[in-house]
Backbone bond lengths (Angstrom), bond angles and torsions (degrees), N, CA, C in turn:
res aa  C-N    CA-C-N  psi(-1)  N-CA   C-N-CA  omega(-1)  CA-C   N-CA-C  phi
1 X - - - 1.510 - - 1.586 106.64 -
2 X 1.349 111.63 144.41 1.495 119.88 -178.21 1.510 107.01 -108.56
3 X 1.276 118.40 136.97 1.475 118.61 176.33 1.522 108.03 -97.97
4 X 1.318 113.82 132.34 1.512 121.52 -179.68 1.509 110.78 -108.81
5 X 1.312 113.29 174.99 1.497 115.64 -176.75 1.508 109.59 -84.12
6 X 1.318 112.83 152.60 1.485 117.86 166.06 1.597 106.08 -143.93
7 X 1.244 119.61 -168.41 1.435 119.35 -179.88 1.557 111.90 -119.90
8 X 1.331 112.58 33.88 1.461 118.04 168.74 1.510 111.93 -71.31
9 X 1.290 119.79 125.25 1.490 117.64 -179.88 1.565 114.78 -55.26
10 X 1.257 117.38 143.67 1.386 120.99 179.45 1.532 110.42 -70.90
11 X 1.377 117.72 140.90 1.418 121.71 -177.70 1.553 107.75 -118.61
12 X 1.335 117.28 149.53 1.379 119.35 178.97 1.570 109.37 -69.72
13 X 1.337 115.58 135.74 1.464 117.50 178.98 1.534 108.37 -94.86
14 X 1.317 108.04 129.59 1.488 115.94 -178.76 1.533 116.81 -68.07
15 X 1.216 124.40 150.52 1.395 125.56 -175.49 1.508 113.80 -60.01
16 X 1.382 117.21 -16.97 1.425 118.79 -179.83 1.505 111.07 -100.22
17 X 1.370 118.29 22.08 1.440 121.89 176.85 1.486 108.18 -58.47
18 X 1.435 109.72 135.06 1.493 113.61 -168.91 1.500 113.52 -80.80
19 X 1.398 117.78 -28.64 1.419 119.49 -175.58 1.528 113.76 -87.85
20 X 1.350 118.41 169.39 1.458 125.89 175.21 1.514 111.84 -113.17
21 X 1.344 114.73 136.66 1.411 117.26 173.27 1.563 105.74 -101.86
22 X 1.344 115.26 122.75 1.440 117.61 176.57 1.534 108.63 -104.63
23 X 1.257 117.12 123.97 1.497 123.39 -177.18 1.463 105.18 -108.99
24 X 1.483 113.81 124.85 1.459 120.12 -179.90 1.549 109.44 -99.35
25 X 1.272 118.94 119.92 1.441 126.32 176.32 1.436 113.58 -119.63
26 X 1.335 120.48 174.08 1.407 129.44 172.97 1.405 114.44 150.41
27 X 1.453 117.13 162.58 1.454 120.68 -174.41 1.540 111.96 -67.73
28 X 1.329 116.43 161.62 1.575 119.98 172.36 1.515 108.07 -60.37
29 X 1.310 114.47 134.84 1.428 122.87 179.59 1.589 116.42 96.70
30 X 1.385 108.73 -6.36 1.567 112.98 -176.60 1.524 108.68 -72.48
31 X 1.323 114.57 -28.45 1.536 117.88 -174.26 1.483 113.47 99.45
32 X 1.319 115.54 24.30 1.500 119.94 -174.07 1.602 110.17 -60.87
33 X 1.366 114.06 -47.68 1.526 114.57 -177.64 1.581 109.00 -66.49
34 X 1.213 120.56 -38.22 1.425 125.26 -177.49 1.581 108.42 -60.50
35 X 1.317 113.45 -50.67 1.505 117.19 -179.43 1.496 109.84 -64.47
36 X 1.320 119.55 -38.52 1.478 119.58 -178.84 1.553 108.37 -66.60
37 X 1.277 120.04 -41.64 1.461 124.56 179.03 1.582 109.49 -61.10
38 X 1.368 117.71 -41.72 1.423 121.37 174.73 1.455 111.77 -62.68
39 X 1.320 120.76 -46.17 1.416 126.89 178.94 1.572 109.23 -60.42
40 X 1.273 117.25 -46.12 1.445 122.18 -179.41 1.436 109.73 -58.62
41 X 1.421 120.13 -42.60 1.359 121.77 179.04 1.593 113.52 -63.85
42 X 1.389 110.24 -38.03 1.441 116.96 179.87 1.600 109.87 -63.52
43 X 1.216 119.48 -43.35 1.471 123.24 -178.70 1.442 116.31 -89.31
44 X 1.308 119.25 7.70 1.476 121.70 -177.37 1.547 111.44 -54.92
45 X 1.338 113.91 134.72 1.446 114.61 -179.96 1.469 116.17 90.61
46 X 1.306 117.18 -9.70 1.534 120.89 -176.86 1.502 104.58 -83.45
47 X 1.340 119.15 122.27 1.445 120.84 -179.17 1.561 114.89 -76.87
48 X 1.353 112.88 -9.92 1.438 117.68 -178.21 1.585 111.83 -102.44
49 X 1.220 115.53 3.58 1.519 123.71 -179.40 1.507 111.01 -127.54
50 X 1.340 112.31 121.65 1.500 119.24 -175.12 1.496 114.03 -129.29
51 X 1.351 117.00 124.76 1.465 120.70 177.86 1.578 106.75 -97.32
52 X 1.327 115.29 135.75 1.490 117.42 -172.56 1.501 106.03 -87.43
53 X 1.329 115.11 140.66 1.452 122.43 171.41 1.500 106.44 -98.78
54 X 1.383 114.62 108.27 1.516 120.11 -174.24 1.482 110.32 -71.86
55 X 1.326 116.42 153.68 1.518 123.44 168.92 1.528 108.22 -98.92
56 X 1.308 117.78 122.86 1.457 123.77 -175.11 1.443 110.01 -135.03
57 X 1.391 116.13 146.27 1.434 121.28 179.22 1.586 110.95 -89.66
58 X 1.338 115.26 60.49 1.384 120.06 177.24 1.601 110.29 -146.23
59 X 1.229 117.24 163.49 1.468 116.93 -179.17 1.387 117.66 -55.22
60 X 1.325 122.91 143.93 1.445 126.32 -177.02 1.507 114.80 -59.20
61 X 1.319 119.14 -31.92 1.583 122.79 -176.21 1.508 107.27 -95.96
62 X 1.382 120.42 8.48 1.563 119.45 178.20 1.432 110.16 -86.87
63 X 1.345 115.54 145.07 1.459 118.03 -178.56 1.533 118.88 72.88
64 X 1.289 114.61 -178.95 1.524 118.64 -176.34 1.590 107.00 -112.34
65 X 1.273 112.13 42.93 1.519 115.05 -175.93 1.542 108.78 -135.95
66 X 1.317 117.99 132.19 1.491 119.81 173.43 1.511 108.37 -77.80
67 X 1.324 118.74 105.74 1.427 122.49 -178.18 1.560 110.84 -133.79
68 X 1.216 116.27 165.48 1.391 123.94 -178.13 1.656 105.99 -97.25
69 X 1.272 113.68 116.62 1.419 121.89 -176.25 1.459 111.96 -88.27
70 X 1.426 120.16 129.82 1.403 125.28 178.32 1.520 106.75 -137.48
71 X 1.390 108.33 165.31 1.468 115.75 176.28 1.542 106.71 -83.02
72 X 1.397 116.01 164.69 1.385 118.87 171.64 1.569 114.15 -53.72
73 X 1.256 114.34 -43.52 1.456 120.07 -177.24 1.525 111.97 -61.23
74 X 1.356 108.62 -45.56 1.627 114.75 179.55 1.442 109.10 -64.67
75 X 1.365 122.41 -37.74 1.424 126.38 -177.49 1.485 108.93 -65.78
76 X 1.352 115.46 -45.19 1.477 118.44 -178.99 1.566 109.95 -64.15
77 X 1.343 117.59 -39.73 1.457 120.40 175.01 1.533 114.65 -60.79
78 X 1.278 112.30 -40.44 1.498 117.04 -177.63 1.503 106.26 -71.06
79 X 1.345 122.17 -35.45 1.478 124.54 -177.04 1.576 103.62 -70.40
80 X 1.274 119.37 -43.38 1.470 121.45 179.17 1.538 109.56 -63.25
81 X 1.300 122.12 -35.53 1.442 119.98 175.25 1.542 118.29 -79.52
82 X 1.357 117.42 1.29 1.340 122.39 175.48 1.510 111.86 82.51
83 X 1.273 119.98 28.44 1.506 124.01 -178.41 1.425 115.32 -76.50
84 X 1.335 120.71 -14.30 1.463 125.70 -176.37 1.513 112.45 -109.49
85 X 1.327 114.52 135.81 1.503 119.04 166.47 1.562 113.98 -71.95
86 X 1.414 106.84 -39.35 1.465 115.60 179.06 1.533 105.81 -141.88
87 X 1.273 120.41 145.32 1.463 121.71 171.04 1.533 108.17 -151.11
88 X 1.280 112.05 152.48 1.511 120.21 -176.22 1.470 112.50 -158.76
89 X 1.337 116.94 174.23 1.419 124.28 179.79 1.490 110.20 -122.92
90 X 1.299 120.87 141.42 1.432 125.96 174.11 1.463 111.33 -161.21
91 X 1.389 118.79 138.39 1.410 124.08 177.18 1.479 113.25 52.60
92 X 1.320 115.48 40.53 1.465 122.11 -179.61 1.488 117.51 71.69
93 X 1.245 119.04 8.12 1.456 127.07 179.94 1.542 113.73 -113.52
94 X 1.288 118.83 157.31 1.421 123.48 176.11 1.532 105.97 -115.24
95 X 1.343 111.83 135.57 1.501 121.27 177.50 1.464 113.94 -122.11
96 X 1.335 118.00 140.71 1.521 121.18 177.95 1.467 112.78 -137.59
97 X 1.321 117.23 136.53 1.493 126.73 172.61 1.540 105.70 -93.82
98 X 1.334 119.09 117.44 1.497 118.91 -175.85 1.495 110.72 -61.32
99 X 1.438 116.28 146.10 1.423 123.51 -174.46 1.608 111.25 -65.19
100 X 1.369 112.82 -25.40 1.480 113.29 -175.32 1.526 115.84 -65.96
101 X 1.398 116.78 -0.72 1.519 116.10 178.27 1.541 104.06 -68.74
102 X 1.375 120.37 -21.92 1.526 118.23 179.72 1.496 108.58 -55.10
103 X 1.309 121.68 -46.99 1.454 124.10 -172.35 1.571 108.21 -60.87
104 X 1.354 119.44 -42.93 1.370 122.82 -176.81 1.625 106.94 -64.66
105 X 1.306 113.48 -44.67 1.464 115.69 -176.74 1.531 113.67 -65.79
106 X 1.402 111.11 -35.10 1.521 112.94 175.80 1.488 113.87 -64.18
107 X 1.295 115.39 -28.72 1.538 120.59 178.30 1.442 113.30 -78.13
108 X 1.343 114.23 -1.08 1.462 118.21 178.49 1.562 115.23 87.48
109 X 1.275 112.35 11.72 1.493 114.68 -177.18 1.513 115.19 -85.12
110 X 1.323 117.18 160.62 1.505 122.22 179.71 1.639 103.71 -88.29
111 X 1.311 116.29 125.75 1.459 121.15 173.23 1.525 109.86 -116.74
112 X 1.361 115.00 127.52 1.528 122.19 -179.30 1.487 110.93 -107.77
113 X 1.386 120.10 123.96 1.470 118.47 -178.52 1.531 106.25 -128.95
114 X 1.339 113.59 145.39 1.430 120.29 175.96 1.530 105.69 -85.59
115 X 1.339 115.34 121.82 1.506 123.50 -174.04 1.473 115.23 -120.25
116 X 1.293 114.75 -157.64 1.413 124.08 -179.87 1.528 109.43 -146.41
117 X 1.354 113.15 139.68 1.541 113.31 178.45 1.493 113.33 -61.18
118 X 1.372 113.58 -32.33 1.499 114.89 -177.84 1.472 113.64 -76.75
119 X 1.460 118.92 -6.42 1.496 119.08 178.08 1.494 108.35 -111.57
120 X 1.299 121.42 15.95 1.538 120.41 -172.20 1.557 109.19 -68.54
121 X 1.360 117.27 -30.69 1.441 117.03 177.06 1.583 112.87 -60.13
122 X 1.386 115.23 -35.05 1.416 119.25 177.61 1.519 110.95 -67.56
123 X 1.340 114.60 -43.08 1.462 115.80 -179.93 1.565 111.67 -67.18
124 X 1.295 119.30 -36.57 1.437 122.72 176.75 1.561 111.15 -62.09
125 X 1.284 115.58 -41.86 1.489 120.42 175.22 1.540 113.49 -60.63
126 X 1.381 113.83 -37.79 1.436 118.27 -167.41 1.535 106.15 -88.85
127 X 1.329 122.71 -31.62 1.365 125.81 -165.88 1.504 111.04 -119.85
128 X 1.343 123.02 103.92 1.506 120.07 -177.78 1.538 114.66 -66.06
129 X 1.370 112.69 -27.70 1.515 113.55 174.41 1.474 108.03 -111.03
130 X 1.392 112.33 102.16 1.496 119.17 -176.58 1.431 112.07 -127.50
131 X 1.374 114.05 132.29 1.420 122.23 176.77 1.569 105.25 -118.87
132 X 1.301 117.81 126.34 1.493 125.62 177.46 1.496 106.80 -98.37
133 X 1.383 115.50 122.55 1.523 122.20 172.15 1.505 105.54 -108.76
134 X 1.270 114.76 109.83 1.554 122.85 -179.05 1.526 108.72 -98.10
135 X 1.390 114.37 109.68 1.483 119.36 -179.71 1.635 103.36 -89.39
136 X 1.338 111.32 125.20 1.421 113.77 179.01 1.553 110.03 -127.21
137 X 1.306 113.54 176.39 1.522 122.39 172.99 1.523 107.73 -160.39
138 X 1.262 112.24 153.23 1.532 117.37 175.71 1.609 110.78 -57.34
139 X 1.334 109.63 143.22 1.475 111.46 -173.80 1.596 113.51 -56.90
140 X 1.229 118.91 -36.09 1.433 123.55 177.56 1.569 110.68 -60.34
141 X 1.323 112.70 -39.65 1.516 117.62 -178.34 1.576 108.58 -72.75
142 X 1.372 114.79 -41.13 1.501 116.75 169.33 1.495 115.81 -52.02
143 X 1.326 112.94 -46.86 1.522 119.88 -175.45 1.495 108.06 -63.41
144 X 1.351 121.17 -42.85 1.502 121.83 176.20 1.428 113.11 -59.53
145 X 1.327 117.74 -44.44 1.459 120.98 -171.74 1.490 104.94 -70.51
146 X 1.379 118.19 -45.62 1.577 118.79 -175.85 1.495 112.44 -63.61
147 X 1.424 116.45 -32.50 1.511 120.26 -177.65 1.522 104.04 -77.30
148 X 1.308 120.26 -33.97 1.415 120.94 179.11 1.506 112.93 -62.03
149 X 1.371 118.67 -23.51 1.456 118.42 176.34 1.418 112.26 -74.91
150 X 1.270 121.48 -19.71 1.493 123.90 179.21 1.385 118.00 71.47
151 X 1.380 120.75 15.53 1.434 126.86 -175.95 1.601 108.79 -88.54
152 X 1.352 115.45 -27.29 1.437 113.64 -172.66 1.609 103.65 -137.28
153 X 1.385 112.90 155.18 1.457 118.96 173.65 1.567 110.39 -66.47
154 X 1.250 116.45 162.74 1.455 124.87 172.63 1.546 110.71 -56.49
155 X 1.376 110.34 -41.90 1.582 112.37 176.95 1.521 113.65 -63.85
156 X 1.252 115.28 -41.76 1.480 120.41 179.16 1.485 112.92 -66.55
157 X 1.340 114.26 -37.67 1.504 118.98 176.13 1.534 111.62 -61.14
158 X 1.348 114.17 -51.11 1.450 120.45 -178.34 1.553 112.36 -59.67
159 X 1.369 116.70 -40.87 1.359 121.38 -177.08 1.485 107.49 -66.05
160 X 1.290 119.13 -42.31 1.476 122.78 -179.42 1.490 108.58 -61.67
161 X 1.334 121.55 -48.64 1.411 125.06 -177.66 1.594 112.68 -62.53
162 X 1.383 111.75 -31.92 1.467 112.74 -178.15 1.462 111.44 -71.78
163 X 1.317 119.36 -31.91 1.509 120.64 -178.40 1.588 110.35 -90.49
164 X 1.295 120.49 -3.75 1.437 122.13 -175.23 1.477 111.21 -95.96
165 X 1.283 119.31 154.31 1.357 121.20 178.64 1.616 108.21 -113.21
166 X 1.204 116.48 145.76 1.439 123.13 -176.86 1.589 112.10 -96.90
167 X 1.304 114.60 -1.09 1.442 120.45 179.73 1.429 115.03 -113.10
168 X 1.358 117.32 161.82 1.417 121.79 172.09 1.483 116.63 -95.76
169 X 1.254 116.16 118.83 1.463 122.47 -178.56 1.515 111.54 -92.67
170 X 1.419 112.88 135.23 1.377 115.74 -178.63 1.538 111.16 127.19
171 X 1.318 117.43 172.99 1.514 121.27 -178.77 1.528 110.07 -98.60
172 X 1.381 113.62 68.15 1.430 120.96 175.45 1.546 112.92 -110.84
173 X 1.270 112.48 158.56 1.497 121.37 179.00 1.596 105.40 -81.53
174 X 1.299 122.51 91.36 1.430 123.91 -170.82 1.584 110.75 -115.53
175 X 1.366 109.98 143.84 1.488 118.27 169.39 1.536 102.20 -127.89
176 X 1.441 109.58 133.27 1.452 118.52 -179.08 1.508 111.22 -97.52
177 X 1.334 122.43 132.82 1.450 125.67 177.85 1.591 105.04 -120.74
178 X 1.367 111.75 117.26 1.435 118.94 177.12 1.499 111.46 -82.00
179 X 1.265 121.63 115.04 1.486 122.88 -179.89 1.569 107.83 -106.50
180 X 1.262 121.69 35.37 1.390 124.45 175.43 1.534 117.38 -72.21
181 X 1.319 113.18 -28.35 1.499 119.37 -171.31 1.480 109.40 -102.50
182 X 1.421 114.57 -127.54 1.454 123.69 -173.34 1.506 106.39 -78.53
183 X 1.412 113.24 132.86 1.475 118.95 -175.26 1.464 110.13 -60.08
184 X 1.372 115.08 -33.71 1.433 120.81 -178.46 1.503 116.20 -60.33
185 X 1.401 112.81 -32.40 1.417 117.99 -178.58 1.562 111.11 -68.71
186 X 1.404 111.05 -43.09 1.446 116.65 -179.11 1.536 110.29 -70.15
187 X 1.303 119.46 -36.29 1.410 123.54 172.14 1.415 116.55 -51.56
188 X 1.403 113.06 -50.15 1.487 118.55 -179.88 1.506 109.56 -66.96
189 X 1.381 120.74 -34.45 1.443 125.06 -179.92 1.520 110.20 -64.59
190 X 1.412 121.65 -45.27 1.464 117.73 -178.59 1.534 109.03 -74.33
191 X 1.303 119.55 -32.83 1.475 118.37 178.02 1.597 110.43 -62.69
192 X 1.387 112.28 -38.17 1.427 116.05 178.94 1.529 113.96 -61.48
193 X 1.435 113.06 -47.15 1.456 119.73 175.70 1.403 115.31 -55.93
194 X 1.376 117.70 -43.11 1.478 121.24 -176.05 1.477 108.99 -74.94
195 X 1.342 123.23 -34.78 1.412 122.29 177.48 1.503 114.89 -67.81
196 X 1.300 117.39 -28.68 1.431 124.68 173.72 1.588 114.10 -69.73
197 X 1.349 111.88 -23.73 1.535 119.14 178.47 1.533 113.23 -83.70
198 X 1.385 114.78 -19.92 1.510 118.98 -174.48 1.561 110.70 -66.58
199 X 1.258 115.37 124.97 1.479 117.61 179.28 1.490 115.16 79.63
200 X 1.325 118.88 5.82 1.435 124.64 -179.21 1.551 105.04 -77.31
């Protein structure tokens, strides 16, 4: 099941919330979206596992993620109305996690959201039961994948990787998955992590 956006005001989640929010993060080129799509296919039809459909201020057909595209004005209005459990800005775009995730978590379900390492403090504040899944890859693998996209020069890619960190900083409950090798290995790893969180 996929969670979509609504305009229900966000509610504070009590510390005894039964379900877990798993937020998937990682640098560009690590394969985060691909692994989330594979995991969503694996858990399709499970009533206790929900993948969040984010609200983003970009075109609906941009990127490798099924998201709800909105304008900046609509995003701001939704944010003012309390439609997001978490929202943040990155790379000139605005991102929101719909407030309705609270209902699934209170029912004890596992909710999986595509996040950002820079926004983890917001996630930790909003969700008392938080698991961070950090998708990584070796820098040379990231460089090859980013250059294959053709959006940046080799020099720009290398500069970006030099100044980026592959780790998650802060006191979070983190599991790292290396997606440098065979995609099937990383797919099995993320599915195993998520299965261990179900019913926790």
